[in-house]
C-alpha positions in Angstrom: 0.0 0.0 0.0 2.9 2.4 0.7 4.2 1.8 -2.8 0.7 2.6 -4.2 0.6 5.9 -2.3 4.0 6.8 -3.8 3.3 5.7 -7.3 -0.5 6.1 -8.0 -1.9 9.6 -8.5 -4.7 9.3 -5.8 -7.0 12.1 -5.0 -6.9 13.4 -1.4 -9.9 11.2 -0.2 -8.3 8.1 -1.8 -5.0 8.8 -0.2 -6.8 9.1 3.1 -8.4 5.7 2.7 -5.1 4.0 1.9 -3.3 5.9 4.7 -6.0 4.9 7.1 -5.7 1.2 6.1 -1.9 1.4 6.5 -2.3 2.9 10.0 -4.5 0.0 11.0 -1.9 -2.4 9.7 0.8 -0.7 11.6 -1.3 -0.7 14.8 -1.9 -4.5 14.3 1.8 -5.0 13.7 2.6 -3.3 16.9 0.3 -5.7 18.7 1.2 -8.8 16.7 2.9 -10.5 19.6 -0.4 -10.4 21.6 -2.3 -11.9 18.7 0.3 -14.6 18.4 0.4 -15.4 22.1 -3.4 -15.8 22.1 -3.3 -18.0 19.0 -0.4 -20.1 20.3 -2.7 -21.2 23.2 -5.2 -22.8 20.8 -5.0 -26.3 19.4 -3.8 -26.9 15.9 -6.0 -28.5 13.3 -6.4 -28.9 9.5 -7.4 -25.4 8.3 -9.3 -24.8 5.1 -8.1 -21.1 4.9 -11.0 -19.7 2.9 -14.0 -21.3 4.6 -17.1 -19.3 3.9 -20.6 -20.0 2.6 -19.7 -19.8 -1.1 -17.1 -22.5 -0.6 -19.4 -25.0 1.2 -22.3 -27.1 0.2 -24.7 -29.2 2.3 -26.8 -31.6 0.3 -29.1 -34.5 1.1 -27.9 -38.0 0.2 -30.4 -40.9 0.1 -27.9 -43.2 1.8 -26.3 -41.1 4.5 -28.6 -38.1 5.0 -26.9 -34.7 5.0 -23.5 -34.5 3.2 -21.1 -31.6 3.6 -18.7 -30.7 0.8 -16.2 -27.9 0.8 -14.5 -26.3 -2.2 -11.5 -24.1 -2.9 -8.7 -25.8 -0.9 -5.6 -23.9 -2.2 -5.3 -22.0 1.1 -5.5 -25.1 3.3 -2.8 -26.3 5.8 -2.1 -27.1 9.4 -2.5 -24.4 12.0 -4.8 -22.4 14.3 -8.3 -22.4 12.8 -8.8 -18.6 13.3 -9.7 -17.7 9.7 -12.0 -20.7 9.4 -14.0 -19.6 12.5 -14.9 -16.2 10.9 -18.0 -17.7 9.3 -18.9 -20.5 11.7 -21.6 -20.8 14.5 -19.1 -20.8 17.4 -21.5 -22.3 19.9 -22.3 -25.2 17.5 -18.5 -25.6 16.8 -17.7 -25.7 20.5 -20.5 -28.3 21.2 -18.8 -30.7 18.8 -15.2 -30.1 19.9 -15.5 -29.5 23.6 -14.6 -33.1 24.4 -11.5 -33.1 22.2 -10.4 -29.6 23.2 -11.5 -29.7 26.9 -9.6 -26.5 27.8 -11.1 -24.4 25.1 -14.2 -22.4 26.1 -16.8 -20.7 23.8 -15.3 -17.3 24.7 -11.8 -18.6 23.5 -13.3 -19.6 20.2 -15.1 -16.2 19.8 -11.8 -14.4 20.4 -10.1 -16.7 17.9 -12.9 -16.0 15.4 -12.3 -12.2 15.9 -8.6 -12.7 15.2 -9.6 -14.7 12.1 -11.7 -11.9 10.9 -8.8 -9.5 11.3 -6.6 -11.9 9.3 -9.2 -12.0 6.6 -9.3 -8.2 6.4 -5.5 -8.0 6.2 -5.7 -10.4 3.3 -8.4 -8.2 1.7 -6.2 -5.1 2.1 -3.5 -7.0 0.2 -5.8 -8.3 -2.6 -7.3 -4.8 -3.2 -4.0 -3.0 -3.1 -2.9 -5.3 -6.0 -5.8 -3.8 -8.1 -4.8 -0.1 -7.6 -3.0 0.3 -10.9 -4.1 1.2 -13.5 -7.8 1.6 -12.4 -8.3 1.8 -8.7 -11.9 3.2 -8.3 -13.6 -0.1 -7.5 -10.6 -1.4 -5.4 -10.7 1.9 -3.5 -14.5 1.4 -2.7 -13.7 -2.0 -1.4 -10.7 -0.8 0.5 -12.8 1.8 2.2 -15.4 -0.8 3.3 -12.6 -3.1 4.6 -11.0 -0.2 6.5 -14.4 0.5 8.2 -14.8 -3.1 9.0 -11.3 -3.4 10.4 -11.9 -0.3 12.6 -14.8 -2.2 14.2 -12.8 -5.3 14.6 -9.9 -3.5 16.3 -12.4 -1.7 18.6 -13.8 -5.1 19.6 -10.3 -6.5 20.1 -9.4 -3.6 22.3 -12.6 -4.1 24.3 -11.6 -7.8 24.9 -8.5 -6.7 26.8 -6.1 -8.6 24.5 -4.8 -5.4 23.1 -5.1 -1.7 23.8 -5.1 1.2 21.5 
């Protein structure tokens, strides 16, 4: 994003959007150790990495009932399931895993889901910043929405006492 600010001929309001997103990234970077410490306490699992409604299908099968299928696995790997929890019913998730992860409470999973949403917004900043040149109008609209969403996520994070502004 810094390179885009230097190279692209943004108007003042566009420069403010990019500068605001960069400020959020710098704030998160200054609190990254806190996010890592929290994540390190959580169990590791196989992570899809882009788990959201458009990449999932539940269908009825005459032999086994409901069948779940997931698509778009190129982001998958082993790690903390933070990004996968961003679009999951946390209470239902906990009810299934509480015996396997006995030390993990619903509130822990909610906090991890919040961190996952932050990770997803960081990725969105990166994706949109790649679209700045030569036509950045649509990417800038998206960036502004992501920046507003990130502001809310950071505010919730600060309220959870895991980081302070």
